[in-house]
C-alpha positions in Angstrom: -56.2 -40.6 9.6 -55.0 -41.6 13.1 -52.4 -44.3 13.4 -52.3 -46.4 16.6 -48.8 -47.8 16.7 -48.8 -51.6 17.0 -45.7 -53.1 18.6 -47.5 -56.0 20.2 -48.0 -54.5 23.7 -51.2 -53.2 25.2 -54.9 -53.0 24.5 -54.5 -51.5 21.1 -58.0 -52.3 19.8 -59.6 -50.8 22.9 -57.7 -47.5 22.2 -58.8 -47.6 18.5 -62.4 -48.3 19.4 -62.4 -45.4 21.9 -61.0 -43.1 19.3 -63.7 -44.1 16.9 -66.3 -43.5 19.6 -64.8 -40.1 20.1 -65.5 -39.3 16.5 -62.3 -40.4 14.6 -63.4 -41.4 11.1 -60.3 -43.4 10.1 -58.2 -45.2 12.8 -55.6 -47.8 11.8 -53.7 -50.1 14.3 -50.5 -50.6 12.4 -46.7 -51.2 12.6 -46.2 -50.2 8.9 -43.7 -47.4 8.8 -45.1 -45.7 5.6 -48.7 -45.8 7.1 -47.5 -44.2 10.3 -45.5 -41.6 8.4 -48.6 -40.6 6.3 -51.0 -40.4 9.3 -52.4 -37.0 10.4 -52.1 -38.0 14.1 -50.2 -40.6 16.1 -51.1 -42.5 19.2 -48.5 -44.6 21.1 -50.3 -46.7 23.7 -48.7 -49.5 25.7 -49.0 -51.8 28.8 -46.1 -53.8 30.2 -42.3 -53.6 30.6 -40.4 -50.8 29.0 -37.5 -53.1 28.3 -39.7 -55.4 26.2 -41.3 -52.4 24.5 -38.0 -51.0 23.4 -36.9 -54.4 22.0 -40.1 -54.6 19.9 -39.8 -51.0 18.7 -36.2 -51.7 17.6 -37.1 -55.0 16.0 -39.9 -53.4 14.0 -37.7 -50.4 13.1 -40.3 -47.9 14.5 -38.0 -45.7 16.5 -37.1 -43.2 13.7 -40.7 -42.8 12.5 -42.0 -42.2 16.0 -39.4 -39.5 16.7 -40.0 -37.8 13.4 -43.8 -37.9 13.9 -43.4 -36.2 17.3 -41.7 -33.2 15.5 -44.5 -32.6 13.0 -47.9 -33.9 14.0 -50.3 -34.3 17.0 -49.0 -37.1 19.1 -50.7 -38.8 22.1 -48.8 -41.2 24.4 -50.7 -43.4 26.8 -49.3 -45.2 29.9 -46.2 -47.0 28.7 -46.4 -44.6 25.7 -45.6 -41.8 28.2 -42.7 -43.6 29.9 -41.0 -44.6 26.6 -40.5 -40.9 25.8 -37.9 -40.5 28.5 -34.1 -41.2 28.8 -34.1 -44.3 31.0 -36.1 -46.4 33.4 -35.1 -48.0 36.7 -36.8 -51.1 35.3 -34.4 -53.8 34.0 -31.1 -52.3 35.1 -31.6 -48.8 33.6 -33.4 -49.6 30.4 -32.9 -46.9 27.8 -36.0 -45.2 26.4 -36.6 -43.2 23.2 -34.9 -40.1 24.8 -37.3 -37.6 23.4 -37.2 -35.9 26.8 -34.5 -36.0 29.5 -35.7 -37.7 32.6 -36.1 -41.0 34.4 -38.9 -43.5 34.9 -38.9 -44.5 38.6 -40.7 -47.3 40.5 -43.0 -46.5 43.4 -41.2 -47.1 46.7 -41.4 -50.5 48.3 -43.7 -49.1 51.1 -46.4 -48.3 48.6 -48.8 -50.7 47.0 -47.9 -51.3 43.4 -49.3 -51.3 40.8 -51.3 -48.1 41.4 -54.5 -49.4 40.0 -58.0 -47.8 39.8 -59.5 -44.3 39.7 -57.6 -41.3 40.9 -57.6 -37.5 40.3 -55.5 -35.4 38.0 -54.7 -31.8 39.0 -53.6 -29.2 36.5 -50.2 -27.6 37.1 -50.5 -23.9 37.9 -47.1 -22.8 36.6 -47.3 -20.5 33.5 -45.3 -22.4 30.9 -46.0 -21.6 27.1 -47.1 -24.4 24.8 -48.8 -24.4 21.4 -51.6 -26.4 23.0 -52.5 -23.6 25.4 -55.2 -21.0 25.0 -53.1 -17.9 24.5 -55.9 -15.5 25.3 -56.3 -17.2 28.6 -52.5 -17.5 29.0 -52.1 -13.7 29.2 -54.4 -13.5 32.3 -53.0 -16.5 34.2 -51.9 -14.4 37.2 -54.5 -11.6 36.9 -55.9 -10.5 40.2 -53.0 -11.9 42.2 -54.0 -15.6 41.9 -52.8 -18.4 39.8 -55.1 -20.0 37.2 -54.6 -23.5 36.0 -52.9 -24.2 32.7 -55.5 -24.4 29.9 -54.4 -27.3 27.7 -56.6 -28.1 24.7 -56.7 -31.9 25.4 -58.2 -31.1 28.8 -60.7 -28.7 27.5 -64.2 -29.2 29.2 -62.6 -31.6 31.7 -62.9 -30.4 35.3 -59.8 -30.0 37.4 -59.4 -32.9 39.8 -61.4 -35.2 37.4 -61.0 -38.9 38.0 -59.1 -41.1 35.4 -58.2 -44.8 35.4 -54.6 -45.8 36.2 -52.7 -49.1 36.2 -48.9 -48.7 36.6 -46.0 -49.3 38.9 -43.6 -46.7 37.4 -43.9 -42.9 37.0 -41.9 -40.3 35.0 -39.7 -37.7 36.5 -38.9 -35.1 33.8 -35.7 -33.0 34.1 -37.7 -30.1 32.6 -40.6 -29.4 35.0 -42.1 -27.2 32.4 -43.3 -30.3 30.6 -45.7 -31.2 33.5 -49.4 -30.8 32.6 -51.0 -32.6 35.6 -50.0 -34.4 38.8 -51.7 -37.1 40.8 -51.4 -37.9 44.5 -50.5 -41.5 45.4 -48.3 -41.4 48.5 -46.4 -38.8 46.5 -47.4 -36.2 43.9 -46.3 -37.9 40.7 -46.5 -36.6 37.1 -49.7 -38.0 35.5 -49.4 -36.1 32.1 -47.0 -33.9 30.1 -47.4 -31.6 27.2 -45.1 -29.8 24.8 -45.9 -28.4 21.4 -48.0 -30.9 19.5 -47.4 -33.7 22.1 -49.5 -34.8 25.0 -48.8 -38.0 27.0 -50.5 -39.4 30.0 -49.9 -42.1 32.6 -53.7 -42.8 32.9 -55.8 -44.6 30.4 -58.3 -42.3 28.7 -59.8 -45.3 26.8 -60.8 -46.8 30.2 -61.9 -43.6 31.9 -65.5 -43.4 30.7 -66.9 -40.0 29.9 -63.9 -37.9 30.9 -61.5 -40.2 28.9 -63.8 -40.0 25.9 -63.8 -36.2 26.1 -60.0 -36.1 26.1 -59.9 -38.4 23.1 -62.5 -36.2 21.4 -60.4 -33.2 22.0 -57.4 -35.0 20.4 -59.5 -36.0 17.4 -60.7 -32.4 16.9 -57.2 -30.9 16.9 
């Protein structure tokens, strides 16, 4: 069973329907702590302000179960669900996040059009950083022949490098640990468009709005 965490922000039903279309047999949109704790996999989506999101997560007493779930089961964060994982955001006078990872959430500079909205490419990071979601057979040959090969992350399996995904955001994450970075995207600057570590993958783009490539990513998550 997959729990899509409901804290009143974002297109939760769209995410749930996309997961069902990707082959998930049992998807529940829920804010019930016991249901979330019993789920096999967790999805934390979200659209809107990080400050409002943190208020709702605290009000619903969901912070503890989210952090505990990240430690023990496959976890997918989407858009605001990525940003919430970090220490703080520039939004709302340094809003504190969940603090799962050290790092900041920054706003695109004033000379760039925000929000960044529409289709854009994701590029896999080439740095060889271990993760339980890597293909270790491939991992051993990353630098074979004097060239770097892209990270092989299971959620991006059968998704071509530089594939287009759908974005809608004004803020982006800057992890202290660059080893978290799974993909980057160019929008005036090269910003982090997804991260991975252990059983966690989180992306700035919206797979549920990204047609066939987004469905493939969700299918990969369902099949973990």
